[in-house]
N, C-alpha and C positions, 0 to 999 in steps of 0.2 A: 695469853695466847692458848687457843684451844689444844687439848691433849694430842690431837692427830695433825696439827700443824707444826712444821719443822722449820728451824732457821735455815737461811740459805747464805750464811756468811762464808761458807765454803768457796762460793763462786769467785771471790776476789783472789783467791790463791791458785786458781787453775788458769793458766793463759790460755786464750783460744788459739786455734791454728791461724796462720797467716797465709793467704793463698798467693801464689805468684802472679805478678802483673806484667802484661805485655801491652804495649800501646797499639790499639787498632783504631785508625782513623776512619770516620764516616761523614758523608756529606749528602743531604738530601734537601731539595726545595730550598736551596740557598743557606742551610743550617748545617754547621760543622760541629762534630762531637766526637769525644774519644771514649772508647769501651775498652777498659783495661783488663777485662775479665771475658772477652769475646772467645779466647782460646779454649774456654770450657765447652764450647758447642761442639768440639771435636771429642766424641765420646772414647775414642781409641787413644787420646793422649794419655799416657801413664800418669802424668801429673795430676789429672782429674781423679782417677782412681785413688791416688795417694791422699789427695786433699779431701775427698770423701771419707775415706777411712779415718783421717785425723779428726774430721768433724764429728764422727760417730763415737770415737773414743773420748773426744771432748764432752759431748753429750751425756755419755753413760757416766763419765767421772763426776760432772757437774752436777747431775741429778741424783747421784747415789744417795744423798740424804733423804730422798723422797721415797725409797724402797719401802719403809714401813707403812707409809700412807698409801702407796699403791697397793700393797697386800691387803691393807685394811679394805679399801675400796673394792677390790676384786672379790674378797671374802663375802662382803656384804652383798654384791650383785649376785654372786653364786649362790647365796641362800635364797635369792628371791627367784631363781629360775629352777623350774622342775628339771631333775636330771634326765628323766625320760619324758617326752612329750610328744602327742600326735597332732597334726593338723585336722581340720574338718576335711572330709572327702569330697572328691568330685567324680561325676559319671563320665565314662568314656566307652560307648557301645555297650557291652554286656557287663563291663567290670567298674569297679570303683578304684580311686587311687588316693593315697594320702602320703604325707611325709611324716617322718619321725625323728626326733633326736633321741640318742641313747646316752646313758650315763658315761661320762668320761670321753665321749667321742666329739671330735670337732666338727664332724660333717653330718648332714641329715641323710637319710635313706629315704628312697621311693619305694613304697609298697603297693600292691594290688590285692583286691579281694572282691569275691562275688557278693559280699554283704556290706552295706555302706557303713555299718558299725561293728563289724566282725573283725576277727584277727586277719591279718594279711601276710603275703610272702614278699620279703624283700627283693626287689628287682634291680636296684642300683643303690650302692653304698658309696657315699663320697669317699670314706676313708679308704677304700680298696682301690680307687682309682687315682688317689693322690700321687703327686711326684716324689722324688727322693728327698726333697725338703719338707714333705708333709703338706705341701700346698696343693689346693686345687680350687678351680673355679668352673661350675657347670655353666655352659652356655645354653646349647640346645638341648631340650628333654621333651621329644615329642613321641607319643604312642601311635602306631600305625591304626588306620580304621578298622582293620580286622582283629586288633588287639594281639597281634602275633610278635610284633617287633617294636623296639624302642630305639629310636635314634637319639643319640646323646653325644655331647662334645665336651672335651675337657681342656682346660688351660692350667699347666702345672708350673708356671713362672710368673705369672702376673702381667704378661705383655699382651694379652687378649688376642693370642694365637691360638686357636682351637682345633684339636684333633677331633674329627667326626668319626663316630663308631655306631655299629648297630647290634643290638643284642636280641637274641631269641629268648622271647618270654616264657617259652615253654621249657627249654633246657637251662635257661639263665646262663647261656654262654655267648661270647662275643662272635659275629660271624668274621670271615677274613677282611671283609670290605672295611677300608679306612680312607679318609681324606686328610692329609696332614695338616693342611692350613685352610681354615675355614673361620667364619665369623658368626655372629649372632642371627637367629631366626633360620627356619627351615619349614618345609611344607611336604605333605605326603600326597601321592596320587589317590584316586579313589579305590583302586584295587590293592593298594599297599605294596605295589611292585616297584614303585620309583620315588625317590626322594630329592627334593630340589634344595639347594643350599646356597649361601653366599660365600664369596671370597673376597678378601681385602687386598690391596696393593701394598707395595713397599712402605708406602706412607700411611697404611693402616685405614684407607677408605674403602668401605665395602662398595665394589664397583661391578661385580659379576654375579650372575646366578648360573649355577651348574646343574645338570640333571644326572642322578645315579641311578642305575637298575641294580636292584638287589640280587646279590650273586656274581656280580661282575667286577673287575679290578678298577681301581679309581682312574687308571689310565685310559679307561673306555669312556669315562664320563664325557657328556656333551655340554658345551657351553651354550646356554640359552639367551642370555641377556648381557649386554655390556653398556655401562654408562661411561661416556667419554668426557663428560663435563666435570671437571674436578671439583666443582662446587657441590655436586649432588651424591647422596649416599643411597644404597640400595638395601631393601629388605624384601623378604618373601614369606608368605603364609598361605595356609589352606583357609578359605572362608568358612565360617561356622556351618553354613548350610551344607558343605561339602562339595558344592557344586564346582568351585573354581579354585585355582591357585592364582593368588595376586601377587604381582611384582609391582613394587612402589619404589619410585625414584624421587627423593625430595632434597631440597635445600631449605634454607631458613624460611622462605616465604612462597615457595612454589612446589608443587607435586604434580607427579604424573603416574597413573596406574595402568597396568597392563594385565590381561586376563588369559589364563590357559584353562580349558575344561579339564577338571580333575579326572574325568573318565578318559581323556584323551591327551596324556601327559606329552606326547611327542608333537603336539600341535604347535603352530607357531603363536607366540603372544600377540594379543590384539589390544591396542591402546583404547582406553576408556574414551578419554579425550586429550588431544595433544597438549603439552604444557604451555600455559601463558604465564609470563612473568608476573608475580604478584598473586596468582591465583592457586589457592590450595584446594584440594578435595580428597576425601577418604571414602571407600566405598565398603558396603556390606551388600549381601544377596538375599533375596527372597526366592525360595523355589516356586512359590505360587506366582504365575506369570512370568517367571525367570526375569525378574527385574532387580535393579540395584537401587538402594537408598544411599544417598550421597550427602555427606556433611561437607559444606563448602562455604569459603568467604567470598565467592563470586556474588557481588550485589549486596553483601551484608558483612561488615567489618567483624562482627562477633559471630559469624556463621548463621547458617540456616539449613534446613533439611529438604533435599529434593529427591526425585525418583525418575528412573529412566529405564526402558526396556534394555537387556543386554543387547539385543538385535541393533539398537541404536548407536552401538560403540563402533569406533573406528577412526582412522586418521581423516577421514573426508566426511564424517558424520555431522549433519547439520541441524538435526532435530533438537529443540530446546528441552531441557530438563523441566519437569513439573515441580512445583513447589508443594511440599507436604506440611511443613512446619515453617512459618517465617521467623525471622530474628525478633526477639522480643526485648524491650528495654531493660537494661539492668542485668541482662543474662549473656553468658558466653556458652554457646553449645560446643561441648568438645567432642563428643562421640556419640554413635548410634549403633546399638547392637540389636540386629534384627532377629526375632524369634518367630515360630510359625504363626502365632496369634497375636504377638505384642511387639513393640518397639520399646526398648529401654534406652532412655536418652541420659547421658552424663552431662551434667551443667554445672556452672558456677554462678552464684548470686550473692551479692554483698560479701564477697571474699570467701564463702563456704562453698563446699561441694554438695550436690545433692542429685538424686535420680528422679526422672519422671517416666512413668510407665503409660504408654499409649496403647489402647486396644486398636488393633488393625482393623476390625470389623466395624466399629462403632465410632472409633475417635475419642472415646472417653479417656480422660487423664487421671493420673493418680500420682502425687509426689511423695517421694520417700527421703526423708532427712535423717540426720544423726540423732537428733531428739536429746542430746546432752550439751552442757555447757561447752562452748568452743570446741565442738566434736568434729570429727571426720567421718564420712562414710564413703566406702569404695566397694565395688564388685569384687568378692573375695576369691572365686574360684571360676575355672572355665564353666561356660553354661551350654548345654546342648541345645540344638535348634528347636526340639519339640517340648522343650522344658515349659512348665507352668508355674514355676518358682525360681527365684535367684537367691543366692547366698551373699549376703553383704556382712562387711566387717565394720563396726562402729568402736571408735576409741577417741581419746584426747590425750593431752599431755600427761594427765594424771589418772585417767580411767582406763584400766587394761581393756584389750580388745575383747569385743564379744561378737559372735558370729550368728546371724539369724537368717532362717529361710523364710523369704518374704512371698507370700502367695500373691501372684500377679494379677489375679482376678479381684481379690478382696483387699488385699494390702495387709493383710494380718501377718504379724511376725511370729516365728516360732524359735526360741533359743536353741542353736545347735551345740554351742560351746562357748564358754567364757574362759578366758586364759586365767589360770591359777597362778597367783603370785604369792608364795608362802611369806608370811611375816608383813605383808603390805596391806594397809588400809587406806583405800581411796578417799574415805570421808576426812582423812587427816589432811588433806590438800586441796587447794583451790585453783581453779583455772578461769581465765577471762579474756575476751577480745577487747582491745582497747585501741585508741588512735592517737597518733602525734601528729603535729602540724610541721610540714616541711617548710624550708625557707621560702618557697614560692606559693604557700597557702594550701598545698595539697594535704589531705587527710591521709596518713600512712597507717594501716593497721599493724598491730602486732598482738601475739598471743602470749599472755603472762601466766606463769605457774609459780606457786608459792606454798609453803607449808602453812596451815591454818594458823598456827601460832607465831608465825613470824610477822612482826608489825610492818605495815607499808607505811612507815613514818619517817623515812629518809635516814635510817639508821643501818639497814641491811645492805650487804654487798649483792652484786647482781653479775650475771653472765648473759650476754646476747648472742644468739646465733643467727647468720644472715646468708643469703645466697643471692638471689635477684639477677637472674640471667635465663634466656632462652624460653622464655614464657613458662618456666618450670614452677610449680606450686609447691611451697613448702608447708604441706599440711601438717597440723598438729598430730603427732603419733606418739604412742606410748613407749617409753624407753625404761626398762627396769633400773638402768644406771641413774636415771635423773634423781630418784628418791635420795640416793647419797648425797647429791648436791643440795637438794631442798632441805633435807634433814640437819644440815649444818648452817642453815639460816640463810642460804643464798637464794635470791630471787631469780628466776629464769624467764628471758624474754625471747620468744621466736619472732623476728622481724619479718615483714612482707614488703619489701621495698619494691619500687618500680624496676622493670626489668624481668621480674617474675610474672606469673599468670594469674595470681591469686584474684585480681579484679578484672581479668579479661584480656583481650588482645590490646585494647588501648593501653593498659598497664605496662605490658611489655614494649610496646612501642615507645612509651615515654621513658624508658630506661635502657635503651640501645643506641648504638651508633652515636649520633652527635648528642644525645640526651642521656648518655651513660652516666654522667656525674650525678644524675638524679637518684641513682642506686645508692650512691655513697652519702649524699646529704639526707636521704631518707633514713638510712641506718643511723647516722649520728643524731637525727632529729629524735628518734625513738629513746637514744641513750640521754639526751638533753632533757627529753620530757620525763623520764624516770628520775632524773637527778633534780627535777624542778628548776632547771635553767632555761627551759623554753619560754617565749614570751606569753604563751597562754597558759602555762603551768599554774595551778592553784597551789600546789605544795610538792615536795620532794617525796617520791615513793621509796627510793633506795639512796643509799650513801653515794654521792657523785664522785667521791675520791676513791671509791672501791667498785669499779665497773671494769669487767673483762669482756672481751669479744672473741668470737670463734667462727670460722667457715672454711670449707673445703673447695679446691679447684677454682671455678668462678666465684665461689664464696671466699675463697683464699685471696683471690684479687680484691675483693671488697674489703677484707680485713687489711690487707697491705695498703689499699687506698685511704682508709680512715686512719691507719697508724701513720701515714704521711700527713694526711690533712690536719688531723686533730690529735697529736700525740698527747697533749695535756688531758684529754678526755678519758684515757684508759690506764688502769692499773697494769693490765697485762693483754696481749694479743696472742691469738693462735692463728697462724696461716697455714693451713694444710693444703699440701701440693699446690701452692698459690701459682697462679698465671701472673706473673709480674714483669716480665721482660717483653712488653707489649710490642713496642716498635719493632725490636729486632726479629721477634718471632713472626709477627705478621708481614714482615717484608720478605720472608723466606718461604716460598710455596714448596720447597724441599723438606720443611719441618711437617712432621705428621699432623694431618688433620687441620692445615692452615688454610688451604684455599677455600674450604666450605665454611670457614669462620668469618670470612670477610663480611658476609651479610648481617652478622651479629655485632662485630667490633668495628668494622671499617677496613678498608685497604689503604695503608700509609702511603702508597705510592701517589695517592691523590692529595693535593696539598691541604684541602679542608679536613679530610679525615686525619692525615697527619698531625694536624693542629690540635684536634680534640683529644687524639690518643696520647699525643706527647704530654698534655696537660695533666693527664692523671696517672700515666704509666710510672709504677712504683720504683722501677729500677732507674728510670730518668728523672724522678722528683723525690729527692730525699726529704725526710722530715726534719724540721728545726728541733731544738732540744727543748727541754730534756726529753729523751725518749722512753717510753714504757718498756717493760719486760716484753720480749717477743720470743715465741716458739715457732719456728717454721719446719715443715716436714717435706719429705721427697722419697721417691723410690726409683732405684736405677733402672727398672724394667717398665716404668710407667710410660705408655705411649701417647697420653693425653696431655701431661704437662712434663715435659722432658726435664730430667734431673738438673741440668744445668741452669734452668731459670732460677729456681730458688737458691741454688749454690752461688750463682753470681750475685744475686740480690744480698744474700747473707755476707758474702765476702765485702761487698761494697759498704754495707752498713757498718761491718766491723772497722773497715779502714777509715770511715768518717766519724766514728763514735768519739764522743766527748766523755771526760770523767764523770759527769753527773748523769750519764745515760744508763739506763737498766741494761742487763746482759741480753745478749742475742744467742739463743740456743737453736741448733740445727739437727733435727733427727732424720737421718737418711736411712732408708731401708737398703741395705746393701745386698741382700739375698732375694728369694722369691718373695714378691710383694706386689700388691695391686694398687691402683689408682685411689681406692678408697681405703686403703690400709690393709693389714693382716687378714688373712682368710681364716674361716674357722670359727665356731661359736665361742670358744673360750679365749682364743687368740684375740678375737675382736674385743672382748671385754677387758682383757689385759691391757690392750692398746688404750682402750677408752679410760682405764684406771690411770695409766701414765699421763694422759693429757689432762684429766681433772685433778690429779695430783699437782701438776704445775700450776694449774688455775687456782686451786684452795690454797697452795702455798703463798700465792701472791694476795689473794684477797683475805686470808684470815690472819696473816702475820704482820 
């Protein structure tokens, strides 16, 4: 047994809590079932708070033997991060801005300077605006066009309710202006006198845009836009050109945009094109000719680029959009950034991100890729409209991030910054993109990382991470904690199952609604390929008896589903804030964020949707035995996956466990805490150390 692996015999001597049961009968589409833990949906029931406290005590006691390993993992990652580190800067008007982390501080600071590389002045310190529990999440952080004011919002509980404030950047004091309940995104008017912000309803759906005039009380704010359809969410931003404020209302497959001239903040919004079900479009603006560039799937499943004069907008507009760049085979067009002389397109091809720069005058094109094995390239900082260069970030699972200024005329790269990772040698590690074969013959990509001296001969343990929903792309990104895993001989695999967006819009559609099961079988296919158990596998790369898997939120559902479907495949499963009570949640439009999820998962009030959802819902489909070790997490203030979902699942798993099943652990955050875990730099790594200690304890012992 390795020195840092600890026995877990103690688990057998600590009895887990037993949740009360109350029979609740349900019937739908001729099917009757009993939910003995439905009472947990009432968060005011004192029995729930008592049960959650008992679960947290059980978790703390049962995992106490891992304290030494946790501390070791945290110390290792702490030594790999610079105590004080600054980001690359970005330009806004006459000033430059950058963020900085400071020794011993949990939260970053925002600084401003007249010199892109010179010392700056702190204008916002996360530690100074944290709540009484030391928790804070920054939502909006927008500097006004004249550089005089900073609009910022803070959440001090983890429930994604943000208080909006305004700071004078000359005196570094907050104005009396406040709005107590706001959400993500915001937009300034051209003269810096007015700020637009979003508000969410009691179900956490952003549905309104309000207009605030600096120097007036929040009670005088004006309602600008309301989205009445519960399936749609609203955002607001100022377009890069500074010409317009854009309000966007979107559901999973339909969007609608409205424009307000930034120089006329009291003007009524004008719709670009009325919504049509299944048609998405997103706009950017060119000052020259006052025209819009529009990325849309209208007539192109993987999207194309169009243009139209702003004057053609309106509810009754009939003028067709002109095509700028048609859809190309094998590519997904994701975004277009309009600059004075260039268009910068964000694309995906063969599962990887890349950029294409188009000269607006000549049409000449230039591609910018990561240029490292299994690497990721992203636009790293805000870019001003008149810019002739763009800052990109390049990284991989094993290559620390490097930031380059890319000359848009020549394509030449100039290194601006490379992340320093003390004691880390990237050449000691390897990464590679591979493919597994799903049961239906689909090739499923995954990104592998391992230490160079770890043999891929079927003897090493492995950890998989998967998500696979919302067309979200799980790009390979560097994490200094990963080295602690790889240094212990564990192979890491980032899976890219259907339901995500790595291979474009078709990849998403093939893993949602009635095809959601493809996400789960794709993830298992990767594990089978690594273990050498797939029909096409030539040999095992890892030890098939020592594979763990992990994921969060929709990725937590993925983990719960593969825990259920293939309990024999895993040594351990980590399901973080898992969406597991699929039928009950999606039947209740009063649960936060449910109505706008029907287009992703299905509406179980429809018989066909009920059938496919019931087939994989982890709470309704328990695994056969023997079951592997499970760690589930939750947070009482989480508005995205309500705490009762994983609580019910854990209670039912405990009640149905057999003697040969491995333990079920439930880590519930009882205080301030967000959907993605604890806030703060050090708190995040301490949490990661907890999770990895659980995984390593199972894989190495």
